[in-house]
C-alpha positions in Angstrom: -3.4 -43.7 87.0 -3.3 -41.3 89.7 -5.9 -38.9 91.3 -3.5 -35.9 89.8 -3.0 -37.2 86.4 -7.0 -37.7 86.4 -7.2 -34.2 86.7 -4.3 -32.7 84.2 -6.0 -31.3 80.9 -4.3 -31.9 77.9 -2.2 -28.9 76.4 -3.8 -27.1 73.6 -1.9 -27.9 70.2 -0.3 -25.1 68.5 -0.2 -24.7 65.0 2.6 -23.3 63.0 0.8 -20.8 60.4 2.3 -18.6 57.3 0.2 -15.3 57.6 -0.2 -13.9 53.6 -0.7 -10.2 52.3 -3.0 -10.7 49.4 -2.4 -8.1 46.6 1.2 -8.2 45.1 2.1 -11.5 47.1 -0.4 -14.1 46.1 -1.8 -12.4 43.4 -0.9 -10.0 40.7 -1.4 -6.3 41.9 -4.4 -4.5 40.3 -4.7 -1.4 42.1 -7.6 -1.7 43.9 -9.0 -5.2 42.5 -12.2 -5.3 42.7 -13.5 -7.6 39.6 -13.1 -11.5 40.2 -12.1 -11.7 36.7 -9.6 -9.6 37.0 -7.9 -11.9 40.0 -4.5 -13.7 38.5 -2.3 -15.6 40.6 1.6 -14.9 40.6 3.3 -17.7 38.8 4.2 -20.8 41.2 2.0 -19.0 44.1 -0.5 -22.1 44.4 2.4 -25.0 44.3 4.4 -22.6 46.8 1.2 -22.7 48.9 0.5 -26.3 48.8 3.8 -26.8 49.6 3.7 -25.2 52.7 0.5 -26.4 53.7 1.6 -29.9 53.3 4.2 -29.5 55.6 1.6 -28.5 58.2 1.4 -24.6 58.2 -1.8 -23.3 58.3 -2.4 -20.5 55.5 -4.1 -17.4 56.6 -4.6 -13.8 54.7 -4.3 -10.5 56.2 -5.3 -7.9 54.1 -5.8 -4.2 53.8 -8.6 -3.4 51.4 -8.6 0.5 52.1 -10.7 1.0 48.6 -13.7 0.0 50.9 -13.2 2.7 53.0 -12.3 5.2 50.2 -15.7 4.1 48.4 -13.8 2.5 45.3 -15.7 -0.4 45.7 -18.0 -2.7 47.8 -17.1 -4.9 50.7 -19.1 -7.6 48.7 -17.0 -6.6 45.5 -13.8 -8.0 47.7 -15.6 -11.1 49.1 -16.1 -12.1 45.3 -12.4 -11.6 44.5 -12.1 -13.6 47.7 -14.4 -16.2 46.5 -12.5 -16.3 43.3 -9.1 -16.6 45.1 -10.2 -19.5 47.4 -11.7 -21.6 44.4 -8.4 -20.8 42.1 -6.1 -22.4 45.1 -8.6 -25.2 46.0 -8.2 -26.4 42.5 -4.4 -27.0 43.4 -5.4 -28.5 46.6 -4.6 -25.5 48.8 -7.0 -24.5 51.4 -6.6 -20.8 53.3 -8.2 -21.3 56.7 -9.0 -17.9 57.2 -8.9 -14.4 55.4 -8.8 -11.3 57.7 -9.4 -8.2 56.0 -9.6 -4.4 57.2 -12.0 -2.4 55.0 -10.7 1.0 56.6 -9.2 4.0 54.7 -5.4 4.6 56.5 -7.1 7.7 57.7 -10.3 5.9 59.5 -10.3 4.4 63.0 -8.9 0.9 62.8 -8.0 -1.9 64.9 -6.8 -4.6 62.6 -5.3 -2.3 59.7 -2.0 -3.5 59.4 0.9 -3.2 60.9 -1.8 -4.0 63.5 -1.2 -7.1 64.6 -4.5 -7.4 65.9 -5.5 -10.1 62.9 -2.4 -12.2 63.7 -3.4 -12.4 67.6 -6.7 -13.3 66.5 -5.4 -15.9 64.5 -3.4 -17.0 67.5 -6.8 -17.2 69.7 -8.9 -18.6 66.9 -7.0 -21.1 65.4 -4.5 -22.1 68.1 -1.3 -20.5 66.3 1.9 -20.5 68.1 3.0 -16.9 66.8 6.8 -17.6 67.5 6.8 -20.4 65.3 5.0 -18.8 62.4 5.8 -16.6 59.2 4.6 -13.2 57.6 5.0 -12.9 54.2 4.1 -9.4 52.1 5.3 -6.8 49.6 5.0 -3.9 51.8 6.8 -2.7 55.1 3.5 -2.6 56.7 3.2 -6.6 56.1 6.7 -6.6 58.0 5.9 -4.6 60.5 2.7 -6.6 61.4 4.6 -9.6 61.7 7.4 -8.0 63.9 4.4 -6.7 66.0 3.2 -9.8 66.9 6.2 -11.5 67.7 6.3 -13.8 64.7 9.7 -15.8 64.0 10.7 -13.9 60.8 8.9 -11.4 58.2 9.3 -12.0 54.6 9.5 -9.3 51.7 8.6 -10.9 48.2 9.5 -8.5 45.2 6.5 -9.1 43.6 3.8 -6.4 43.9 5.3 -3.4 45.4 8.2 -5.4 47.1 11.2 -4.4 44.5 10.1 -0.8 45.3 10.0 -1.1 49.3 13.2 -3.0 49.0 15.0 0.0 47.6 13.0 2.7 49.4 13.3 1.2 52.7 16.6 -0.3 53.5 16.7 0.4 57.0 13.4 -1.4 57.5 14.2 -4.6 54.6 17.5 -5.6 56.4 15.5 -6.8 59.3 13.6 -9.2 57.0 14.6 -12.0 54.8 14.1 -10.6 51.2 13.0 -13.1 48.3 12.2 -12.7 44.7 8.3 -14.5 45.1 6.2 -16.6 46.9 7.7 -19.8 45.8 11.2 -18.5 47.0 9.4 -17.6 50.2 8.1 -21.3 50.6 11.4 -22.6 50.1 13.3 -20.6 52.4 10.7 -21.3 55.2 10.6 -25.1 54.2 14.7 -24.8 54.9 14.2 -23.6 58.2 14.0 -25.9 61.3 10.5 -27.0 62.5 
Protein backbone atom coordinates (compact mmCIF):
# COMPACT_ATOMS: atom_id res chain seq x y z
CA UNK A 1 0.00 0.00 0.00
CA UNK A 2 1.50 3.34 -1.00
CA UNK A 3 1.47 6.46 1.18
CA UNK A 4 -1.36 8.06 -0.82
CA UNK A 5 -3.64 5.05 -0.23
CA UNK A 6 -2.94 5.11 3.51
CA UNK A 7 -4.04 8.75 3.75
CA UNK A 8 -7.29 8.28 1.85
CA UNK A 9 -10.31 8.26 4.19
CA UNK A 10 -13.25 6.02 3.34
CA UNK A 11 -16.29 7.69 1.80
CA UNK A 12 -19.16 8.12 4.27
CA UNK A 13 -21.99 5.68 3.61
CA UNK A 14 -25.17 7.33 2.40
CA UNK A 15 -28.47 5.71 3.25
CA UNK A 16 -31.74 5.84 1.39
CA UNK A 17 -34.66 6.98 3.52
CA UNK A 18 -38.40 7.23 3.34
CA UNK A 19 -39.65 10.37 5.07
CA UNK A 20 -43.22 10.09 6.29
CA UNK A 21 -45.89 12.40 7.52
CA UNK A 22 -47.56 10.88 10.60
CA UNK A 23 -51.27 11.72 10.88
CA UNK A 24 -53.28 10.62 7.86
CA UNK A 25 -50.31 8.75 6.40
CA UNK A 26 -49.26 6.15 8.98
CA UNK A 27 -52.13 6.49 11.45
CA UNK A 28 -55.73 7.60 11.14
CA UNK A 29 -56.00 11.38 11.39
CA UNK A 30 -57.98 12.16 14.56
CA UNK A 31 -57.73 15.95 14.13
CA UNK A 32 -55.15 17.04 16.72
CA UNK A 33 -54.49 13.55 18.07
CA UNK A 34 -53.31 13.85 21.67
CA UNK A 35 -54.54 10.66 23.35
CA UNK A 36 -52.40 7.54 22.76
CA UNK A 37 -55.50 5.37 23.25
CA UNK A 38 -56.97 6.91 20.07
CA UNK A 39 -53.97 5.98 17.92
CA UNK A 40 -55.04 3.67 15.09
CA UNK A 41 -52.70 2.55 12.35
CA UNK A 42 -54.00 2.78 8.80
CA UNK A 43 -54.59 -0.79 7.58
CA UNK A 44 -51.41 -2.30 6.16
CA UNK A 45 -49.17 0.56 7.37
CA UNK A 46 -46.97 -1.62 9.57
CA UNK A 47 -46.42 -4.22 6.86
CA UNK A 48 -45.64 -1.49 4.32
CA UNK A 49 -43.06 0.11 6.59
CA UNK A 50 -41.50 -3.28 7.33
CA UNK A 51 -41.13 -3.93 3.59
CA UNK A 52 -39.39 -0.59 3.10
CA UNK A 53 -37.14 -1.20 6.10
CA UNK A 54 -36.24 -4.69 4.87
CA UNK A 55 -35.28 -3.17 1.52
CA UNK A 56 -32.73 -0.99 3.33
CA UNK A 57 -34.62 2.28 3.75
CA UNK A 58 -34.33 4.29 6.96
CA UNK A 59 -37.79 5.32 8.19
CA UNK A 60 -38.06 8.91 9.39
CA UNK A 61 -41.20 10.76 10.47
CA UNK A 62 -41.48 14.48 9.77
CA UNK A 63 -44.61 15.93 11.36
CA UNK A 64 -46.16 19.32 11.99
CA UNK A 65 -47.82 19.33 15.41
CA UNK A 66 -49.42 22.75 15.44
CA UNK A 67 -51.85 21.66 18.15
CA UNK A 68 -49.02 22.29 20.61
CA UNK A 69 -48.50 25.86 19.45
CA UNK A 70 -52.26 26.42 19.35
CA UNK A 71 -52.52 25.26 22.98
CA UNK A 72 -54.73 22.22 22.18
CA UNK A 73 -52.37 19.70 23.78
CA UNK A 74 -48.92 19.54 25.36
CA UNK A 75 -45.61 18.43 23.94
CA UNK A 76 -45.66 15.54 26.44
CA UNK A 77 -49.04 14.39 25.04
CA UNK A 78 -47.50 14.29 21.57
CA UNK A 79 -44.54 12.27 22.88
CA UNK A 80 -47.00 9.84 24.51
CA UNK A 81 -48.72 9.32 21.15
CA UNK A 82 -45.34 8.83 19.49
CA UNK A 83 -44.31 6.26 22.12
CA UNK A 84 -47.51 4.32 21.41
CA UNK A 85 -46.83 4.53 17.66
CA UNK A 86 -43.24 3.32 18.12
CA UNK A 87 -44.44 0.43 20.30
CA UNK A 88 -47.17 -0.66 17.87
CA UNK A 89 -44.78 -0.57 14.92
CA UNK A 90 -42.09 -2.39 16.90
CA UNK A 91 -44.55 -5.27 17.37
CA UNK A 92 -44.45 -5.61 13.58
CA UNK A 93 -40.66 -5.43 13.45
CA UNK A 94 -40.54 -1.79 12.35
CA UNK A 95 -37.95 0.62 13.71
CA UNK A 96 -38.38 4.34 13.21
CA UNK A 97 -34.94 5.94 13.02
CA UNK A 98 -36.07 9.41 14.04
CA UNK A 99 -39.16 11.54 14.59
CA UNK A 100 -38.75 15.21 13.75
CA UNK A 101 -41.59 17.46 14.81
CA UNK A 102 -42.50 21.10 14.57
CA UNK A 103 -44.65 22.26 17.52
CA UNK A 104 -45.34 25.76 16.22
CA UNK A 105 -48.71 27.05 15.05
CA UNK A 106 -48.79 28.26 11.41
CA UNK A 107 -48.55 31.92 12.47
CA UNK A 108 -45.51 31.33 14.69
CA UNK A 109 -41.90 31.50 13.47
CA UNK A 110 -40.56 28.02 12.74
CA UNK A 111 -37.45 26.55 11.17
CA UNK A 112 -38.77 23.03 10.68
CA UNK A 113 -42.47 23.41 9.92
CA UNK A 114 -43.30 21.78 6.61
CA UNK A 115 -42.97 22.71 3.77
CA UNK A 116 -39.55 23.68 5.15
CA UNK A 117 -36.95 21.04 4.20
CA UNK A 118 -34.95 21.72 7.39
CA UNK A 119 -35.66 18.33 9.00
CA UNK A 120 -34.74 16.46 5.81
CA UNK A 121 -31.46 18.34 5.73
CA UNK A 122 -30.99 17.45 9.42
CA UNK A 123 -31.52 13.76 8.59
CA UNK A 124 -29.00 14.07 5.79
CA UNK A 125 -26.43 15.39 8.22
CA UNK A 126 -27.32 13.31 11.31
CA UNK A 127 -28.15 9.96 9.72
CA UNK A 128 -26.13 10.06 6.49
CA UNK A 129 -29.19 10.13 4.24
CA UNK A 130 -28.75 10.57 0.50
CA UNK A 131 -31.72 12.83 -0.23
CA UNK A 132 -31.52 12.36 -4.00
CA UNK A 133 -32.19 8.62 -3.48
CA UNK A 134 -34.90 9.08 -0.87
CA UNK A 135 -38.68 9.60 -0.88
CA UNK A 136 -41.31 11.65 0.96
CA UNK A 137 -44.83 10.33 1.64
CA UNK A 138 -47.70 12.42 2.97
CA UNK A 139 -51.32 13.46 2.55
CA UNK A 140 -50.97 17.23 2.08
CA UNK A 141 -49.33 19.63 -0.36
CA UNK A 142 -46.92 20.76 2.39
CA UNK A 143 -45.62 17.19 2.60
CA UNK A 144 -44.99 17.06 -1.14
CA UNK A 145 -43.33 20.47 -1.09
CA UNK A 146 -41.15 19.52 1.87
CA UNK A 147 -39.69 16.70 -0.22
CA UNK A 148 -39.31 18.81 -3.34
CA UNK A 149 -37.65 21.60 -1.37
CA UNK A 150 -35.07 19.11 -0.07
CA UNK A 151 -34.29 17.70 -3.52
CA UNK A 152 -35.55 14.18 -2.83
CA UNK A 153 -36.17 11.64 -5.60
CA UNK A 154 -39.99 11.76 -5.55
CA UNK A 155 -42.83 12.92 -3.33
CA UNK A 156 -45.80 10.60 -2.99
CA UNK A 157 -49.33 11.61 -2.02
CA UNK A 158 -51.49 9.02 -0.28
CA UNK A 159 -55.27 9.35 -0.59
CA UNK A 160 -55.74 8.57 3.12
CA UNK A 161 -56.11 11.40 5.64
CA UNK A 162 -56.48 14.62 3.65
CA UNK A 163 -54.95 13.07 0.54
CA UNK A 164 -58.09 12.60 -1.56
CA UNK A 165 -59.19 16.19 -0.82
CA UNK A 166 -55.66 17.44 -1.58
CA UNK A 167 -55.70 15.64 -4.92
CA UNK A 168 -59.02 17.23 -5.90
CA UNK A 169 -58.22 20.74 -4.65
CA UNK A 170 -54.62 21.01 -5.90
CA UNK A 171 -54.30 19.23 -9.26
CA UNK A 172 -51.56 21.68 -10.27
CA UNK A 173 -49.40 20.48 -7.37
CA UNK A 174 -50.33 16.81 -7.28
CA UNK A 175 -49.57 16.27 -10.96
CA UNK A 176 -45.89 16.51 -9.99
CA UNK A 177 -46.35 13.83 -7.35
CA UNK A 178 -46.92 10.10 -7.45
CA UNK A 179 -50.51 9.66 -6.21
CA UNK A 180 -51.41 6.32 -4.62
CA UNK A 181 -54.20 4.89 -2.49
CA UNK A 182 -52.35 4.44 0.79
CA UNK A 183 -49.06 3.61 2.47
CA UNK A 184 -48.98 -0.02 1.24
CA UNK A 185 -49.42 1.25 -2.33
CA UNK A 186 -46.68 3.84 -1.77
CA UNK A 187 -44.31 1.15 -0.54
CA UNK A 188 -45.15 -1.00 -3.55
CA UNK A 189 -44.38 1.88 -5.91
CA UNK A 190 -41.08 2.77 -4.20
CA UNK A 191 -39.92 -0.84 -4.14
CA UNK A 192 -40.58 -1.04 -7.87
CA UNK A 193 -38.09 1.75 -8.61
CA UNK A 194 -34.45 1.10 -9.52
CA UNK A 195 -32.15 1.31 -6.49
